ZATIDREN-641433 format. One line per 10 residues: their letters; for each residue x, y, z of N, C-alpha, C. Coordinates in pm, whole numbers. Last residue first. Example, Ala and Ser with C-alpha at 12.3 -4.5 7.8 and 13.67 -1.06 7.14 Angstrom:
BEGIN
SA) 1285:-225:708:1367:-106:714:1290:3:787 | 1319:-569:780:1230:-450:780:1320:-330:780
//
This chain:
BEGIN
KKWTVKDGEA) -55:6711:10705:-104:6790:10818:-152:6701:10929 | 212:6699:10489:115:6618:10561:75:6694:10686 | 235:6960:10242:286:6880:10352:174:6803:10415 | 347:7158:9963:246:7074:10028:313:6996:10140 | 391:7432:9756:439:7364:9875:323:7285:9935 | 480:7540:9430:377:7488:9519:439:7407:9633 | 627:7852:9320:629:7706:9335:526:7664:9439 | 624:8126:9352:518:8068:9270:515:7915:9277 | 975:8163:9365:844:8217:9398:742:8159:9300 | 1161:7849:9349:1133:7988:9315:995:8031:9364
IGLEASRGGN) 1436:7630:9355:1306:7663:9413:1282:7813:9393 | 1676:7520:9274:1595:7592:9176:1455:7622:9223 | 1848:7412:9457:1745:7324:9402:1658:7390:9295 | 2009:7632:9521:2072:7505:9480:1973:7413:9410 | 1820:7815:9613:1891:7840:9487:1952:7711:9433 | 1747:7680:9855:1647:7716:9754:1713:7736:9617 | 1986:7663:10004:1922:7540:9954:1821:7570:9844 | 2085:7890:10118:2133:7854:9987:2065:7734:9924 | 2048:7781:10453:2077:7890:10361:2136:7841:10230 | 1807:7532:10520:1946:7574:10522:1969:7681:10417
LELVAGVPEG) 1474:7672:10564:1566:7570:10515:1709:7620:10534 | 1161:7736:10692:1302:7770:10702:1385:7649:10660 | 847:7854:10591:940:7742:10591:1082:7795:10601 | 526:7946:10697:663:7989:10668:752:7866:10681 | 182:8013:10610:288:7927:10663:423:7988:10624 | 15:8200:10510:-46:8101:10597:56:8006:10659 | 54:8558:10472:94:8420:10448:26:8327:10548 | 22:8879:10318:-27:8779:10415:13:8638:10373 | 345:9018:10219:201:8996:10197:154:8894:10300 | 601:9047:10308:555:9135:10200:408:9121:10167
SPVQAESFPV) 745:8922:10506:685:8840:10401:641:8925:10282 | 1061:9060:10626:916:9058:10609:870:8970:10494 | 1285:9044:10856:1272:8983:10724:1123:8966:10700 | 1461:9282:11052:1335:9215:11020:1339:9164:10876 | 1771:9229:11210:1696:9296:11104:1572:9214:11072 | 1934:9102:11379:1805:9140:11435:1722:9220:11334 | 2142:8824:11301:2090:8957:11267:1955:8980:11333 | 2245:8568:11335:2241:8656:11451:2185:8796:11423 | 2313:8522:10986:2309:8470:11123:2319:8582:11227 | 2114:8650:10730:2239:8670:10805:2225:8618:10948
TNEAIRAITG) 1970:8433:10486:1957:8538:10587:2079:8535:10678 | 1957:8304:10223:2080:8320:10302:2072:8434:10402 | 1669:8463:10084:1778:8368:10075:1896:8405:10165 | 1346:8469:10117:1457:8550:10168:1576:8454:10179 | 1098:8440:9888:1209:8365:9946:1315:8466:9987 | 742:8459:9870:872:8525:9876:974:8429:9935 | 526:8288:9817:511:8431:9796:647:8500:9786 | 452:7977:9690:557:8057:9755:541:8203:9715 | 126:7839:9753:230:7886:9663:329:7975:9739 | -80:7770:9926:36:7682:9917:144:7726:9821
DARIFIIDLP) -279:7948:9976:-305:7850:9870:-187:7756:9847 | -166:8117:10165:-268:8022:10210:-300:7917:10105 | 190:8137:10082:51:8186:10084:-44:8077:10132 | 490:8131:10256:395:8051:10180:253:8107:10195 | 825:8221:10250:691:8262:10293:588:8201:10199 | 1119:8095:10358:1024:8084:10247:884:8114:10300 | 1440:8171:10420:1307:8182:10479:1207:8193:10365 | 1730:8003:10449:1639:8053:10348:1503:8055:10416 | 1985:8091:10689:1863:8020:10649:1802:8084:10525 | 2292:8035:10859:2216:8110:10758:2097:8026:10713
SPTNKMWFSA) 2301:7970:11209:2309:7916:11074:2234:8005:10976 | 2254:8077:11463:2391:8075:11411:2406:8028:11266 | 2036:8287:11606:2035:8179:11506:2170:8178:11436 | 1993:8506:11767:2034:8380:11830:2031:8261:11735 | 1789:8654:11522:1847:8666:11655:1872:8526:11714 | 1680:8677:11274:1779:8572:11293:1847:8579:11429 | 1325:8717:11214:1460:8769:11233:1551:8653:11266 | 1019:8783:11029:1110:8697:11103:1243:8770:11123 | 691:8854:10986:822:8917:10992:909:8831:11083 | 395:8832:10784:489:8776:10880:619:8855:10875
ERPGGGEPPY) 54:8913:10744:194:8940:10711:282:8888:10824 | -170:8630:10770:-134:8771:10792:12:8789:10756 | -447:8401:10745:-316:8450:10705:-296:8597:10740 | -652:8336:11043:-625:8350:10901:-489:8408:10871 | -688:8281:11307:-731:8412:11260:-698:8436:11114 | -428:8122:11508:-540:8126:11415:-574:8266:11369 | -200:8103:11653:-325:8119:11729:-447:8131:11640 | 8:8095:11466:-32:7973:11536:-163:7983:11612 | -62:8264:11152:-10:8262:11289:-66:8140:11365 | 34:7957:11036:85:8089:11071:-30:8187:11050
PAFLMGGDKP) 15:7616:11159:-33:7731:11083:36:7860:11126 | 357:7631:11082:221:7614:11030:132:7556:11139 | 659:7656:10995:576:7732:11089:434:7728:11034 | 892:7409:10961:770:7463:10903:690:7530:11013 | 1238:7378:10926:1126:7397:11016:1012:7464:10942 | 1460:7120:10808:1424:7259:10830:1310:7267:10930 | 1634:6906:10575:1552:6933:10691:1520:7081:10699 | 1828:6811:10406:1690:6816:10358:1593:6828:10475 | 2051:6841:10579:2052:6899:10444:1910:6912:10388 | 1955:6918:10922:1989:6826:10813:1977:6894:10676
IDTRYMLGRQ) 2097:7134:11148:1985:7122:11055:2026:7028:10940 | 2249:7202:11376:2238:7063:11334:2124:7040:11235 | 2258:7433:11504:2358:7417:11399:2348:7279:11335 | 2050:7655:11683:2066:7526:11616:2173:7532:11507 | 1973:7889:11807:2083:7813:11868:2117:7685:11792 | 1647:7884:11665:1749:7952:11744:1847:7851:11804 | 1444:7802:11501:1572:7731:11491:1684:7804:11565 | 1175:7877:11716:1221:7845:11582:1348:7763:11582 | 1066:8022:11931:1198:7959:11944:1257:7928:11807 | 817:8102:11835:908:8203:11890:1049:8149:11899
QKEVTDAVEV) 708:7856:11765:737:7953:11660:828:8064:11710 | 677:7733:12013:766:7672:11914:804:7772:11805 | 488:7916:12130:619:7891:12191:718:7833:12090 | 266:7895:11957:333:8024:11975:474:8002:12029 | 287:7596:11756:241:7672:11872:318:7803:11880 | 403:7453:11555:260:7481:11542:201:7553:11664 | 654:7366:11372:634:7460:11482:490:7509:11471 | 779:7066:11270:660:7151:11263:650:7235:11390 | 1072:6986:11082:1005:6997:11211:887:7091:11195 | 1078:6802:10772:1092:6923:10852:1020:6912:10985
RFVHRGNTST) 1215:6659:10512:1157:6615:10640:1183:6730:10736 | 1141:6720:10164:1211:6754:10288:1140:6685:10405 | 1172:6695:9817:1112:6644:9938:1202:6672:10058 | 1086:6840:9521:1193:6841:9623:1128:6805:9756 | 1019:6771:9181:973:6772:9320:1092:6763:9414 | 1105:6986:8897:1073:6862:8967:1026:6883:9110 | 1146:7232:8783:1247:7129:8759:1222:7001:8838 | 944:7394:8869:948:7364:8726:1047:7253:8695 | 853:7231:9183:911:7339:9101:904:7301:8954 | 704:7159:9474:698:7124:9332:739:7245:9251
ITLETLPAKA) 810:7048:9776:802:7169:9694:808:7124:9549 | 679:6873:10050:723:6868:9910:707:7005:9847 | 745:6729:10365:703:6847:10291:760:6838:10151 | 667:6528:10638:721:6532:10503:660:6651:10429 | 749:6621:10973:651:6590:10869:722:6595:10735 | 839:6563:11318:872:6581:11176:752:6552:11088 | 794:6752:11624:771:6634:11541:802:6666:11394 | 1069:6964:11737:929:6935:11711:915:6807:11629 | 1295:7003:11998:1274:6960:11861:1131:6912:11842 | 1339:7059:12263:1247:7144:12191:1220:7099:12048
AENGATAAAD) 1535:6897:12361:1399:6871:12409:1297:6946:12325 | 1751:7018:12234:1722:6878:12208:1578:6846:12248 | 1736:7273:12348:1715:7257:12205:1683:7113:12170 | 1797:7225:12617:1665:7277:12581:1634:7259:12434 | 2064:7146:12596:1964:7050:12645:1824:7095:12606 | 2168:7392:12503:2183:7270:12426:2079:7168:12467 | 2105:7564:12714:2051:7591:12581:2058:7466:12495 | 2255:7443:12917:2108:7450:12930:2045:7476:12794 | 2518:7481:12825:2463:7345:12840:2311:7346:12848 | 2604:7716:12580:2551:7695:12714:2484:7558:12722
RGTCASAGIL) 2892:7671:12378:2748:7689:12395:2708:7657:12538 | 3149:7611:12317:3123:7744:12371:2975:7771:12391 | 3218:7361:12241:3159:7446:12139:3134:7587:12189 | 3327:7249:12474:3404:7245:12350:3349:7342:12247 | 3123:7283:12656:3250:7351:12680:3331:7356:12552 | 2933:7112:12547:2906:7255:12553:3034:7333:12573 | 3052:6866:12585:3026:6911:12449:3002:7061:12446 | 3055:6858:12868:3180:6854:12791:3161:6905:12650 | 2781:6856:12921:2864:6968:12968:2995:6973:12891 | 2711:6611:12799:2647:6735:12758:2732:6855:12798
LALAAIGHLK) 2866:6430:12945:2885:6442:12802:2829:6573:12751 | 2755:6469:13200:2897:6496:13178:2926:6514:13029 | 2492:6381:13151:2517:6519:13191:2662:6558:13166 | 2537:6112:13096:2477:6197:12995:2503:6344:13026 | 2645:6030:13342:2723:6014:13220:2669:6105:13110 | 2435:6076:13523:2557:6155:13533:2639:6145:13405 | 2171:5948:13330:2212:6021:13450:2338:6102:13436 | 2276:5752:13047:2184:5786:13154:2253:5871:13259 | 2272:5703:12699:2346:5741:12818:2246:5782:12925 | 2230:5444:12461:2171:5548:12543:2260:5575:12663
M) 2339:5375:12139:2365:5356:12280:2303:5473:12357
//
């Protein structure tokens, strides 16, 4: 069912009041959701398929998953290409400012292999989470998902471009 005009606004404001979130931030996050792509991680224990949002611009990558609590179990966000303005792989550094959900941040080399996994990053932390080496993409999944699935450094990541 679609809501229109005042009814949609009233629902949005009511939901924000219940959760303590700002209505503008909630509305902005819904509008900010990026297109989805299928992403596969091939591990020693099999293939793991995700449907992730693609952050492919500077603006989308700066926003990332800030303010989001609605990340599907097999969802997340792919920052590709990284950096978005081009120029080839480079070291990345992420943080969790304004991010209420713990995330696994997976740094992906230009050849598609996982360079590093920062597991269960701390919500709202402003501590830098570095890649440790140049990367061509970064993947954010729900915190703990990598360990749950046995995803490890060296595993291969592919997605539809």
